[in-house]
LOFI-893728 format. One record per residue (C-alpha): x, y, z; residue in one letter. Coordinates in pm, 1 decimal. Layout:
% LOFI-893728
ATOM        u        v        w residu
ATOM        X        Y        Z      A
...
% end
This chain:
% LOFI-893728
ATOM        u        v        w residu
ATOM   2099.2   7628.3 -11781.6      M
ATOM   1765.0   7530.6 -11715.9      R
ATOM   1687.5   7389.5 -12068.2      L
ATOM   1312.6   7268.3 -11941.5      D
ATOM   1192.4   7608.2 -11864.1      A
ATOM   1374.7   7763.8 -12217.2      L
ATOM   1075.1   7856.0 -12466.5      T
ATOM   1054.9   7871.5 -12867.4      L
ATOM    933.4   8236.1 -12834.2      R
ATOM   1243.4   8315.6 -12629.1      Q
ATOM   1481.7   8185.0 -12876.0      L
ATOM   1316.8   8384.3 -13141.5      R
ATOM   1327.4   8688.1 -12957.8      S
ATOM   1706.7   8627.5 -12906.2      L
ATOM   1699.6   8580.0 -13300.1      R
ATOM   1490.0   8881.4 -13416.7      A
ATOM   1727.8   9111.2 -13187.4      V
ATOM   2042.2   9001.6 -13315.7      A
ATOM   1929.3   9021.5 -13658.9      E
ATOM   1785.5   9358.0 -13628.8      T
ATOM   2013.8   9486.7 -13345.5      G
ATOM   1762.0   9670.7 -13194.7      S
ATOM   1431.9   9596.5 -12945.7      L
ATOM   1177.3   9813.3 -13101.4      T
ATOM   1278.4   9656.8 -13491.3      A
ATOM   1267.3   9288.4 -13354.2      A
ATOM    932.2   9364.1 -13178.7      A
ATOM    790.6   9497.6 -13533.1      A
ATOM    933.5   9177.3 -13723.8      A
ATOM    761.0   8970.8 -13445.3      M
ATOM    449.5   9152.0 -13401.8      G
ATOM    534.1   9202.7 -13046.4      L
ATOM    590.7   9528.2 -12837.0      T
ATOM    947.7   9651.4 -12724.1      P
ATOM    869.3   9550.6 -12316.2      P
ATOM    694.5   9212.3 -12441.8      A
ATOM   1064.4   9155.3 -12645.5      V
ATOM   1261.7   9294.7 -12350.4      H
ATOM   1107.9   9079.7 -12147.2      S
ATOM   1125.2   8724.6 -12344.4      Q
ATOM   1517.6   8821.4 -12366.7      L
ATOM   1561.2   8891.1 -11997.0      R
ATOM   1349.1   8559.9 -11908.7      G
ATOM   1620.0   8395.5 -12160.6      L
ATOM   1900.4   8549.1 -11962.5      E
ATOM   1769.2   8410.2 -11658.0      D
ATOM   1804.4   8088.7 -11767.9      L
ATOM   2157.7   8128.3 -11928.8      A
ATOM   2236.5   8281.7 -11604.7      G
ATOM   2443.9   8547.7 -11827.3      C
ATOM   2434.4   8797.9 -12046.7      P
ATOM   2336.3   8695.9 -12395.9      L
ATOM   2300.6   9080.3 -12575.4      M
ATOM   2543.6   9351.2 -12519.0      E
ATOM   2519.1   9718.1 -12741.4      R
ATOM   2802.7   9824.5 -12918.5      G
ATOM   2951.2  10231.9 -12959.5      E
ATOM   2618.3  10299.0 -13138.7      H
ATOM   2364.9  10155.9 -12934.7      G
ATOM   2312.9   9848.2 -13167.0      A
ATOM   2240.6   9486.6 -12979.4      F
ATOM   2514.7   9218.1 -13082.0      F
ATOM   2556.7   8867.2 -12937.4      A
ATOM   2795.4   8744.9 -12658.2      T
ATOM   2968.2   8402.4 -12731.6      P
ATOM   2688.4   8257.2 -12526.0      E
ATOM   2435.2   8426.0 -12742.3      G
ATOM   2590.9   8310.0 -13050.3      R
ATOM   2608.5   7944.4 -12906.9      A
ATOM   2185.6   7981.4 -12854.1      L
ATOM   2144.1   8153.5 -13189.7      L
ATOM   2345.8   7819.6 -13341.8      Q
ATOM   2133.0   7612.7 -13165.0      A
ATOM   1809.5   7827.0 -13272.9      E
ATOM   1903.9   7791.6 -13618.8      A
ATOM   1927.1   7407.1 -13583.6      E
ATOM   1642.4   7361.7 -13415.9      I
ATOM   1417.7   7609.4 -13666.1      A
ATOM   1612.8   7356.7 -13914.4      T
ATOM   1470.0   7036.9 -13755.3      A
ATOM   1110.8   7209.0 -13688.7      L
ATOM   1096.0   7328.0 -14052.5      A
ATOM   1200.0   6946.1 -14177.7      R
ATOM    948.6   6797.0 -13951.4      A
ATOM    652.4   7018.9 -14117.3      G
ATOM    753.7   6860.4 -14464.3      R
ATOM    753.1   6514.9 -14336.3      E
ATOM    404.9   6599.6 -14158.8      I
ATOM    286.1   6731.7 -14469.5      A
ATOM    437.0   6433.8 -14687.8      A
ATOM    257.3   6189.3 -14467.2      L
ATOM    -68.3   6364.2 -14483.1      R
ATOM    -50.0   6377.6 -14859.2      Q
ATOM     22.7   6003.7 -14898.0      G
ATOM    398.6   6138.4 -15057.6      H
ATOM    582.6   5899.9 -14765.6      S
ATOM    493.7   5690.8 -14507.4      G
ATOM    519.0   5281.1 -14398.9      T
ATOM    279.2   5063.5 -14551.4      V
ATOM    288.3   4667.7 -14451.8      V
ATOM    167.8   4443.4 -14700.3      L
ATOM     86.3   4072.7 -14600.9      G
ATOM     71.9   3811.4 -14867.1      V
ATOM    -26.5   3433.8 -14833.1      V
ATOM    256.1   3193.8 -14912.2      S
ATOM    117.9   3094.1 -15266.2      T
ATOM    197.5   3481.3 -15347.7      G
ATOM    580.8   3459.1 -15262.6      K
ATOM    634.7   3380.1 -15635.1      Y
ATOM    519.4   3724.3 -15729.9      F
ATOM    537.6   3961.1 -15423.2      A
ATOM    885.2   4036.2 -15422.4      P
ATOM    818.2   4177.7 -15781.6      G
ATOM    508.0   4378.4 -15674.9      L
ATOM    700.0   4547.5 -15411.9      V
ATOM    975.1   4620.6 -15608.8      A
ATOM    708.7   4808.3 -15897.1      R
ATOM    558.4   4985.2 -15572.3      L
ATOM    926.1   5126.2 -15476.6      L
ATOM    965.7   5259.7 -15849.1      R
ATOM    673.8   5368.8 -15859.7      L
ATOM    625.9   5542.8 -15473.5      L
ATOM    998.6   5576.4 -15400.8      P
ATOM    903.3   5810.0 -15079.6      D
ATOM    679.9   5531.8 -14939.2      V
ATOM    841.1   5250.0 -14750.1      E
ATOM    649.0   4890.9 -14864.3      V
ATOM    752.0   4669.5 -14582.5      T
ATOM    640.7   4263.3 -14719.8      L
ATOM    543.5   4018.2 -14510.0      R
ATOM    486.6   3651.8 -14621.0      I
ATOM    275.5   3413.6 -14399.3      G
ATOM     41.9   3138.3 -14471.5      N
ATOM   -335.8   3200.9 -14440.3      R
ATOM   -411.8   3146.0 -14102.5      D
ATOM    -68.8   3339.2 -14008.0      A
ATOM   -191.1   3670.5 -14253.5      T
ATOM   -549.1   3653.9 -14101.8      I
ATOM   -396.4   3672.8 -13763.0      A
ATOM   -191.0   3956.8 -13878.3      A
ATOM   -450.2   4112.6 -14056.0      L
ATOM   -683.2   4112.7 -13698.3      A
ATOM   -425.8   4207.4 -13458.3      G
ATOM   -393.7   4531.2 -13710.9      N
ATOM    -13.6   4420.9 -13792.1      E
ATOM    -81.4   4502.4 -14162.1      L
ATOM   -233.3   4776.0 -14366.8      D
ATOM   -285.1   4576.5 -14665.1      L
ATOM   -304.1   4177.2 -14740.6      A
ATOM   -362.0   3985.9 -15069.1      I
ATOM   -511.6   3663.8 -15073.5      M
ATOM   -690.0   3385.3 -15249.0      G
ATOM   -991.6   3381.3 -15029.8      R
ATOM  -1116.3   3627.6 -14799.0      P
ATOM  -1186.6   3562.5 -14459.8      P
ATOM  -1504.8   3578.3 -14260.1      R
ATOM  -1293.0   3750.0 -13956.7      E
ATOM  -1175.8   4069.6 -13926.8      P
ATOM  -1398.0   4223.8 -14151.7      A
ATOM  -1267.6   4323.0 -14435.2      V
ATOM  -1308.0   4517.1 -14783.8      I
ATOM  -1194.4   4298.0 -15051.3      A
ATOM  -1071.4   4395.6 -15377.0      D
ATOM  -1032.3   4140.9 -15692.5      P
ATOM   -715.2   4217.3 -15835.9      V
ATOM   -631.5   3933.9 -16094.3      G
ATOM   -720.9   3567.6 -16172.1      P
ATOM   -595.2   3293.2 -15962.1      H
ATOM   -628.6   2974.2 -16148.4      P
ATOM   -510.1   2619.3 -15995.9      H
ATOM   -447.0   2309.8 -16144.2      I
ATOM   -345.4   1936.0 -16097.0      I
ATOM     41.0   1905.1 -16182.3      I
ATOM    177.2   1581.5 -16223.1      A
ATOM    555.9   1500.8 -16309.3      A
ATOM    557.3   1454.9 -16708.0      P
ATOM    592.5   1078.1 -16725.4      D
ATOM    288.7   1030.6 -16481.1      H
ATOM      0.4    753.8 -16588.9      P
ATOM   -248.3   1015.6 -16611.8      L
ATOM      2.1   1284.9 -16815.0      A
ATOM   -152.7   1364.2 -17157.7      G
ATOM   -483.7   1194.2 -17075.8      Q
ATOM   -780.2   1393.6 -17185.6      D
ATOM   -989.3   1378.7 -16978.4      P
ATOM   -867.3   1190.6 -16661.2      V
ATOM  -1173.5   1069.5 -16500.3      T
ATOM  -1251.6   1130.2 -16141.0      P
ATOM  -1184.7    809.6 -16003.9      G
ATOM   -861.1    774.8 -16140.1      E
ATOM   -759.6   1148.7 -15933.7      L
ATOM   -908.5    994.2 -15630.4      L
ATOM   -678.5    657.8 -15680.3      A
ATOM   -387.8    903.8 -15661.8      E
ATOM   -200.9   1011.2 -15346.2      T
ATOM   -241.3   1371.3 -15341.0      F
ATOM     34.4   1591.6 -15212.3      L
ATOM    -88.2   1903.6 -14998.7      S
ATOM     23.2   2201.7 -14773.9      R
ATOM    -36.1   2224.1 -14417.8      E
ATOM   -374.1   2318.0 -14215.1      S
ATOM   -494.5   2642.3 -14255.7      G
ATOM   -352.7   2700.7 -14631.6      S
ATOM   -587.4   2818.5 -14883.0      G
ATOM   -462.9   2547.5 -15118.0      T
ATOM   -541.7   2257.3 -14870.1      R
ATOM   -927.5   2381.7 -14817.9      I
ATOM   -952.9   2410.2 -15207.1      L
ATOM   -821.3   2061.9 -15227.7      M
ATOM   -997.3   1893.0 -14955.5      T
ATOM  -1342.2   2045.9 -15126.2      R
ATOM  -1286.3   1942.7 -15489.7      L
ATOM  -1152.9   1585.7 -15365.0      L
ATOM  -1520.4   1546.2 -15107.8      D
ATOM  -1710.9   1667.9 -15412.9      R
ATOM  -1545.3   1491.5 -15684.4      L
ATOM  -1542.2   1153.8 -15440.1      G
ATOM  -1902.2   1201.5 -15288.8      E
ATOM  -1751.4   1138.7 -14951.8      G
ATOM  -1529.0    883.3 -15026.2      A
ATOM  -1186.2    851.4 -14874.4      P
ATOM   -856.0    974.6 -15057.6      W
ATOM   -495.0    956.7 -14989.7      R
ATOM   -322.7   1277.3 -14900.4      A
ATOM     71.3   1353.2 -14734.4      V
ATOM     94.9   1699.6 -14624.1      E
ATOM    428.1   1911.6 -14713.9      M
ATOM    509.4   2201.5 -14555.4      G
ATOM    607.9   2408.2 -14870.9      T
ATOM    501.8   2484.2 -15236.2      N
ATOM    883.2   2395.1 -15313.7      E
ATOM    876.0   2072.5 -15169.7      T
ATOM    533.8   1969.1 -15312.5      I
ATOM    706.6   2059.1 -15707.7      K
ATOM   1002.4   1861.2 -15625.4      Q
ATOM    835.9   1549.2 -15484.7      A
ATOM    575.0   1568.9 -15772.8      V
ATOM    860.2   1598.6 -16012.0      I
ATOM    996.6   1282.6 -15815.5      A
ATOM    709.8   1044.5 -15917.7      G
ATOM    565.7   1055.6 -15540.8      L
ATOM    225.5   1199.6 -15628.8      G
ATOM     34.0   1448.0 -15783.7      I
ATOM   -106.8   1766.7 -15653.7      A
ATOM   -354.2   2056.6 -15668.6      L
ATOM   -170.3   2365.3 -15682.5      I
ATOM   -189.3   2788.3 -15778.8      S
ATOM    -54.7   2796.3 -16135.3      Q
ATOM    128.9   3087.9 -16045.1      H
ATOM    363.5   2874.6 -15811.7      T
ATOM    423.3   2622.1 -16121.8      V
ATOM    488.6   2868.2 -16403.0      T
ATOM    831.8   2812.0 -16485.3      E
ATOM    829.2   2418.2 -16452.9      E
ATOM    543.4   2399.8 -16661.5      L
ATOM    722.1   2603.6 -16953.9      R
ATOM   1040.5   2374.7 -16883.1      S
ATOM    838.4   2049.2 -16908.9      G
ATOM    970.4   1945.7 -16541.3      R
ATOM    592.1   1957.3 -16490.8      L
ATOM    280.2   1907.9 -16646.0      V
ATOM   -140.0   2011.5 -16556.6      A
ATOM   -352.6   1727.9 -16556.1      L
ATOM   -679.2   1767.0 -16788.8      S
ATOM  -1017.2   1691.3 -16596.1      A
ATOM  -1332.4   1853.9 -16588.2      I
ATOM  -1328.8   2137.0 -16368.4      G
ATOM  -1014.1   2225.7 -16414.7      L
ATOM   -860.1   2474.3 -16382.3      P
ATOM  -1008.6   2584.7 -16072.8      I
ATOM  -1060.6   2942.9 -16137.3      Q
ATOM   -991.8   3189.9 -15794.5      R
ATOM   -935.5   3564.0 -15808.8      S
ATOM   -656.2   3698.9 -15601.8      W
ATOM   -783.9   3974.4 -15364.9      Y
ATOM   -633.6   4298.3 -15216.9      L
ATOM   -750.8   4341.9 -14869.6      L
ATOM   -805.3   4604.0 -14594.5      R
ATOM   -988.7   4618.1 -14249.8      R
ATOM  -1335.2   4768.7 -14315.9      A
ATOM  -1336.1   4912.3 -13944.4      D
ATOM   -981.7   5100.3 -14031.6      R
ATOM   -917.9   5440.4 -14243.4      E
ATOM   -650.6   5385.7 -14471.7      M
ATOM   -308.4   5645.9 -14441.5      T
ATOM   -271.0   5842.4 -14720.1      P
ATOM     22.6   5658.3 -14843.5      A
ATOM   -190.3   5297.7 -14767.9      T
ATOM   -451.0   5467.6 -15000.9      A
ATOM   -206.2   5522.6 -15291.3      R
ATOM    -55.9   5161.5 -15251.0      V
ATOM   -371.1   4996.1 -15231.8      H
ATOM   -456.5   5249.7 -15566.9      H
ATOM   -158.1   5175.0 -15742.4      Q
ATOM   -195.3   4786.8 -15707.6      I
ATOM   -563.4   4834.6 -15858.7      E
ATOM   -457.4   4994.8 -16117.2      A
ATOM   -182.7   4735.0 -16220.5      M
ATOM   -496.5   4514.3 -16297.5      R
ATOM   -296.9   4184.8 -16231.8      G
ATOM    -23.7   4277.5 -16433.7      A
ATOM    244.5   4209.7 -16168.1      F
ATOM     87.1   3793.2 -16138.2      L
ATOM    284.0   3510.6 -16379.9      P
ATOM    228.8   3471.9 -16729.5      S
ATOM     26.8   3174.7 -16758.6      V
% end
């Protein structure tokens, strides 16, 4: 059978004739003339290479076995098209779809909980989470790999629309038995004399630490040891290898349990905000707009309590 030449109108004509039993009634149901329905049916039989309809004793048409096989296919096609129509409408209205949310690595302590909330609120929207450092997240945003992103400081490129979604304080942490623990306040000179444990180049926290120490030291040198993850930094600080400037949201549990302490110094904590970013040159899909609205409506409730 030449399926490439088959049309939906031919299948619908077959269905109408099978259901009504007559060309005239089928034509009325389809808004066509009887000759037009006959032409559609004849064309379909030519493609099939066999009769698809026969006349009964009283002149009514009924489907041959080959016709019944095509009618079954037509029913399955109609069901699939109806389902596709519903899915398209849901996508257009934002009731379903896929949204890729990028979060900088500092946010991995709250990002899974945020996605879990979104999935409960928007069960028909698939939210995919991608976590990376600041440079990687910006590159993914520039490459149109992300629909939305959460980070501390919006980039200059690509051009984005940034909406604040919650506070993002940064503190300096030390082991509880560190000589500076409990001192109020710690002087800039005392801070600069310490070894700072820091994230890799490209990290937003690393940029913030560099600016702070350059400002405190007015150009004086300071020591820093680079470490790849916040977890490594936390464990190194607990072990007494140095101190660190870090997002308070990454050490909430350690501060509560007393495994780490926040140093008191002028200008601390450094108050920043988390921002929800979207490309300025791209229209949000309906699903993305719904996710964006839900994150804004939470007003930072997904952030760890500090």
